[in-house]
Residue, then its C-alpha position, 0 to 999 in steps of 0.5 A: m628873587i630865589f623863591l618858588g611860590n612860597i618856598d624859601i629856596l635859599s633856605i633849602i639851598i643851605v640845608v642841602i649844603f649842611l647835609a652833603p657832608i653828612i650824607f657823603g660820610a654815610v654812603r661812602k666805604f670807610k677806608q684805611n686812613g679814612l678818619f684821619n683824612l676826615l678829621n683833617g678836613i673838618i680842621y682844615t675847614i674850621e681854620v677857613l672859617i676862622c680866618l674868613v670871620l677874622s679877615v672881615y672882622l679885622s677890616k671892619m675894625i681897622f678901616f671902618e671902626n678905627t676911632k681908638g684903641i689898637f685899630k687906631k694904632i693899626y690904621d695909623f701905621i698903614p702909609a697914607f697913600i694906601r689909607n687914601s686909597l681905600i677911603g670909600n673904596n669898598v670894592l678895593i677893600f672886599i677884593v684885596v685887604i679881606p684876601v690879604i688878611f685871610v692868607v695871612s691868618m692862614v699862615l699864622i693859624s697853620l703854625i698851630t694846627t700843623p703840630l696839632m695834626i702831627y702829634v695829636i690828631n694823627p695818633f688819635s685818628d690811628y687809634l680810632d681807626k682800630k676801634i672803628k674796624k672792630t664795629g659793624t658796617i652800619k655803626r661805621h657809617i653812622i660814625a662817618a655821617l656824625m663826622g660830617i656834622p662839623t663839616g656841614l655846619c662849617f660849610v653853611i657859616i662860611v656861605v652865610l658869611m660870604l653872602n653877607v660880606y657881598s651884600y655889604f660891599f655890593y648893593n643888590p635889591n633882589l639879593k637884600s630881599i633874599l636874605t632879609n626872607s630866608y629863615a635859614y640865613q637870618l637863623i645862622y647869621r644872628n647866631t654865629v656870624l653876627p656875635v663874632i663880627d659885631s661892631s658899631l656898624v650893626k646899629k640895631i637900628p633898622v633901615l626900610f626894606n621895601d624901597s618905600f621912598k622910591k615908590i613914592t614919586a611926585s605924581g600928579n604935581t609935575n610942571n615943565s621944570q620938573t619934567q626937564n629935570k630929575i623928579k624928586i624921589i620923595e616930593y611926596f612921602n607918606g602922605v605929606t610933601i617935604e615942605e609940610a614934613v619939615k614944617s615947624n612950630s614955635q617949641i621946635d624954634n625955641k628949643a633949637r635957639d636955646l640949644v645953640k644960644t651960647e655957641k658962635t661957630e656954625t659947626m658946634k651949633a650944627y652938632l648941638l642939635y644933631k646931638w640933641i635929636s640923637e639923644n632925645i628922638y627914639y627910633d619908632y620900630d612899630k612905625a617903620n613896620r607899618i610903613v613898610n606894609k602900608l605907606n598911608d597910615v601913619k604921620s611923619g615930620s618934624i612937629v610928630a617926632y618932636e611931640s611924640r619924642k620918636g620917629i623913623c629916619f624920615d622923621y629924624s632928617c625932617l626935625y633936623v632941617s626944622m631945628c637948622r632953619a630955626v637958627n639960620l644954618k643952611v641945610r639939606l635932606i638927603t635920601g639914599l641907602g643906609y646899612s643897618g649892619l644886617s642889610w642895605g635898605d632905604h634912609s634918609w639923613n642930612e648935610v648942614y653947611s658950615r660957613e667958617e670951615n666953607r664946606w657941607i657936613s654929613v649928619d645922620a641923626t638916626f644912626g646917632k644912637a649907635s655911634n657918632y654920625f656927625d662929620n664922621p670920616t667913614f660916613g660913606n661906608d654905610h651910606t650910598d646912592r646919595d640923592l639931594q632932595q632939597q636945600w633950605q637957605 
């Protein structure tokens, strides 16, 4: 982790990157055509920034958010063998698709900036050069330093953007912690990068950031069969076992049966249960914060979520299990990593079995607040490190 005691080193690095072109401009000698070169560099940096943001945004919208509109048409236009090779392959998108879109964007934007440089920036810089030469030495250095501010801003935005893109495609718990706890990174990301690349990937629903699930191992309850196999990661969570957490009552069972009473297919039954939970259970931000800081002071499970109408991802998943069991659906509870739009973190979701389709369907009622997460074809883009906790029926 990039911390020295309580010092946030990443924020210091970002500040240094911002100040570098300002300091360089202030100390260097103001030469002939210096202003033109400076303006040219600023415009090129802005070009790179725009194209980087555009390439990330278009990659997300075409390959992750392609359910409607122009992005769906573009996605459908791409040859099937290319689409199939990219499904779930975030690494390939990161190293191939984004660079290709970036290069194409740079070529297209240069068609605008090249004439701008020739017919506007060059004459304007010549004019300013003559004016600056008539000023004193100190004023020239101040002007050069001020001209470095746009470059510094562009540099730090590019760094923040690339860190965010990397953290999305390549999960690293140390990097996650660094980015989450860096004041400068969060400030720049939320106010510059996020508003531009915002999509339904940014769910505004947090994941747990302290590896909460992985810390709760089945201590004190192992037997020979468990030691021979992988111990369930969250056999105990927040002071309750999974079986206790998915325990139902008559209100939950009756509600589930009432929701699906007119449906014949298991797929539609599973969807209606997902839809009701997504629309009627609200994310408990306060509970999430308390769990991150202290794991044993809040209640969890299906009954708590149903009665309070709120919970975290584990509660959503448990309630879905309870409702599925009430209507005889085969269901699983899954844990892994979810992407909230800002960072990867501990998350839980479900899989439900459709007998008529003879397959398991991925379901995330927590993220269902932001978009459709029932049998979403891009489900794997923001869910990874899948670990089956338990299966019922």
